[in-house]
Structure formats: structure tokens, C-alpha cells
C-alpha positions in Angstrom: 0.0 0.0 0.0 2.8 2.4 0.8 4.1 2.3 -2.7 0.7 3.3 -4.1 0.5 6.1 -1.6 4.0 7.3 -2.5 3.1 7.4 -6.2 -0.1 9.3 -5.3 1.8 11.9 -3.4 4.4 12.2 -6.2 1.4 12.8 -8.5 0.2 15.7 -6.3 3.7 17.1 -6.4 3.8 16.8 -10.2 0.5 18.7 -10.7 1.6 21.4 -8.3 5.0 21.9 -9.9 3.9 21.4 -13.5 1.0 23.8 -12.9 3.4 26.6 -11.7 6.2 25.9 -14.2 5.7 29.2 -16.0 7.0 30.9 -12.9 10.1 28.9 -12.2 10.9 27.4 -15.6 9.9 30.2 -18.0 11.4 32.9 -15.9 8.1 34.9 -15.3 9.1 36.0 -11.9 6.1 38.2 -11.1 3.9 35.1 -11.1 5.2 34.4 -7.6 3.0 37.3 -6.2 0.0 35.1 -6.7 -1.3 33.2 -3.6 -2.0 30.2 -5.9 1.5 29.9 -7.1 3.0 30.2 -3.7 0.7 27.6 -2.1 1.1 25.1 -4.9 4.9 25.4 -5.0 5.0 24.8 -1.2 2.6 21.9 -1.4 4.5 20.4 -4.3 7.8 20.4 -2.3 6.1 19.0 0.8 4.4 16.3 -1.2 7.8 15.3 -2.7 9.0 15.0 0.9 5.9 13.0 2.0 6.2 10.7 -1.0 9.9 10.0 -0.5 9.2 9.4 3.3 6.4 7.1 2.5 8.5 5.1 0.0 11.5 4.9 2.3 9.7 4.7 5.6 11.3 8.0 6.6 10.2 11.0 8.6 7.0 12.5 7.3 6.3 16.3 7.2 5.2 17.7 10.6 1.4 17.6 11.2 1.3 21.4 11.5 2.9 22.0 8.2 0.9 19.3 6.3 -2.3 20.6 7.8 -1.4 24.3 7.0 -0.7 23.5 3.4 -3.8 21.3 3.1 -5.9 24.2 4.4 -4.4 26.8 2.0 -4.6 24.6 -1.1 -8.3 24.0 -0.3 -8.7 27.8 0.1 -6.9 28.2 -3.3 -9.4 25.9 -5.0 -12.5 27.4 -3.3 -11.5 31.0 -4.0 -10.8 30.1 -7.6 -14.1 28.4 -8.1 -16.4 30.6 -6.0 -14.8 34.1 -6.3 -12.5 34.3 -9.3 -13.9 31.8 -11.8 -11.5 29.0 -12.7 -12.4 29.1 -16.4 -11.7 32.9 -16.7 -8.0 32.5 -16.1 -5.4 32.4 -18.9 -3.8 29.0 -19.1 -1.0 26.9 -20.6 -1.2 23.2 -21.3 1.0 20.4 -19.8 0.4 17.0 -21.2 -2.9 18.2 -22.6 -4.1 19.4 -19.2 -4.8 23.1 -18.4 -2.3 24.3 -15.8 -5.1 26.4 -14.2 -7.0 23.1 -13.6 -3.9 21.5 -12.1 -3.4 24.2 -9.5 -7.0 25.2 -8.8 -8.8 21.9 -9.0 -6.7 18.8 -9.3 -4.1 19.5 -6.6 -6.7 20.7 -4.0 -8.9 17.7 -4.5 -6.0 15.2 -4.4 -4.6 16.9 -1.3 -7.9 16.6 0.4 -8.1 12.9 -0.4 -4.5 12.5 0.9 -5.5 14.1 4.1 -8.6 12.1 4.6 -7.3 8.7 3.7 -3.5 8.6 4.2 -2.5 11.1 6.9 -2.7 9.8 10.5 -5.4 11.8 12.4 -5.9 13.2 15.8 -2.5 14.9 15.6 -3.7 18.5 15.3 -3.6 20.7 18.4 -6.3 23.3 19.0 -4.0 26.2 18.5 -3.1 25.1 15.0 -6.4 26.7 13.9 -4.9 30.1 14.9 -1.3 29.6 13.9 -2.2 28.4 10.5 -3.5 31.9 9.9 0.0 33.4 10.1 0.8 32.8 6.5 -2.0 35.1 5.2 -0.9 38.3 6.9 2.7 37.5 5.8 1.5 37.1 2.2 -0.4 40.4 2.4 2.6 42.2 3.8 4.7 40.8 0.9 2.2 42.0 -1.7 1.8 45.5 -0.1 5.6 46.1 0.3 6.3 44.9 -3.2 3.6 47.2 -4.6 5.0 50.1 -2.7 8.5 49.5 -4.0 7.6 48.5 -7.5 4.2 50.1 -8.3 4.2 49.1 -12.0 5.7 45.6 -11.7 2.6 43.6 -12.6 1.6 40.8 -12.9 -1.8 42.3 -13.7 -2.6 44.2 -16.9 -1.2 47.7 -17.1 1.5 46.8 -14.6 -0.9 46.7 -11.6 1.1 45.0 -8.8 -1.9 43.8 -6.9 -2.7 40.2 -8.0 -6.3 40.1 -6.7 -9.0 42.8 -6.7 -9.9 42.3 -3.0 -6.4 43.5 -2.0 -6.0 46.2 -4.6 -5.1 49.1 -2.3 -4.9 51.6 -5.1 -8.5 51.0 -6.0 -10.1 50.1 -2.7 -8.3 52.3 -0.1 -7.2 51.2 3.3 -10.7 51.1 4.8 -12.3 48.7 2.3 -9.2 46.6 1.9 -9.1 46.1 5.7 -12.7 45.0 5.7 -12.0 42.5 2.9 -9.0 41.1 4.7 -11.0 40.7 8.0 -13.7 38.9 6.1 -11.2 36.5 4.5 -9.5 35.9 7.8 -12.8 34.9 9.4 -13.5 32.5 6.5 -10.0 31.0 6.7 -10.4 30.5 10.5 -13.7 28.7 10.0 -12.2 26.5 7.3 -9.2 25.7 9.6 -11.6 24.9 12.4 -13.5 22.5 10.1 -10.2 20.8 9.1 -9.3 20.5 12.8 -12.7 18.9 13.7 -12.4 16.5 10.8 -9.0 15.4 12.1 -10.4 14.9 15.6 -13.4 12.9 14.3 -11.6 10.5 11.9 -9.8 7.4 13.4 -6.1 7.9 14.3 -5.0 5.0 12.1 -5.6 5.3 8.4 -5.2 3.0 5.3 -1.5 3.8 5.2 -0.7 3.6 9.0 -2.7 0.4 9.3 -0.8 -1.4 6.5 
């Protein structure tokens, strides 16, 4: 069973890394300002670690890290489908598959299945729900500082440095942007809490740990 799980995790890594290849392979550096690209790259690297550890019976990624990336890749998928519209994004093809599908749909669904079936459960501590939120303010600080230093750097049309409308400071102003950020943080907290509760409800031993 562990060989199949290792292959499955390597597949997740493939979709994450192939889906973001235009940023790291084609030299389009400003793509890294997108939340989607950052979360997929991080998940891809951690899934390479998890796949290798599964194959070699090594040390798996820490529960906090795996849970955090599972949360944010699910957020990536949900925001793309509910808010942004997955089919409205420009795309490239890798092996006949749209890269936007890889990073907005395939990777999030596969990561959720990995969490449900293959990760040992009842490892999350209650404070993970709060500490998982740290990444989002750090991401916002990165976007705002970058925009202040390089106001015409893109990646949006016309050189707009803000990757998403809900954090476009130049258009929204501080008041509305703060409201938007607060709303997203509440949603992220609720999703993190749901993930924590699922982890507490599911049996500690999974298909992989029982094999």
C-alpha cells in the first residue's frame, strides 16, 4: 500500500510543480506574487518529501505543516471556483491538461483525499487553527511592500502590482481593503476549524498507517 500512496503523493507534487512551471521554468518572476503559485509550490515540495518518506519509511512532514498546506490549497481551490472563476484564467497546457486546472482543482482535490485517507489523524492541536492563519498576513505584507517599492511591476494588466481585486489598495483604499482582509481571515479561520474537527473525528489510524 505504501508504494501506491507514495506514487499518489508524487502525482500531487507533479501537478503542483507542473502547474506553476511558468513561474520557475519560463522565468516569469512576477507570477510568484499570486497566492495560488506560492501555495502550490510549497505543497509540491512538501508532497515530494511526503512521497519519499512514504516510500523509504522515513520521517513525514510535521502535522502542523501538512495541515497548514492542506488548508491553504483548499482555500486556493475554493476561491478560484467561487470568487475568481477558474475558467476565466489564462492558461497553458502540460500533457494536454490546463495548468489552471492543475493548481486550482486537481491539486486541491487530491490533497484533500490524501489528508482524509493517508494522513494519521488526531494529531492537530487546537492552536493550529490560529497559527495556520499566520501565512495570510505575511502574504499580504509581501504584496503591499512589493507594490510600494515596484508600483508598476505587474503581474496584472497595465503593470498593476496587486494580484487580486480584493487587496488592490490603489483601487479600494485602506478602509475597504481592511474590511476585505478581515472577512477572509474569518472564513479562513472557519475552514481551519472544520479541518481540525475532521481530524479529531476521523480514526487515528488510516489506510496507510494500518498497513
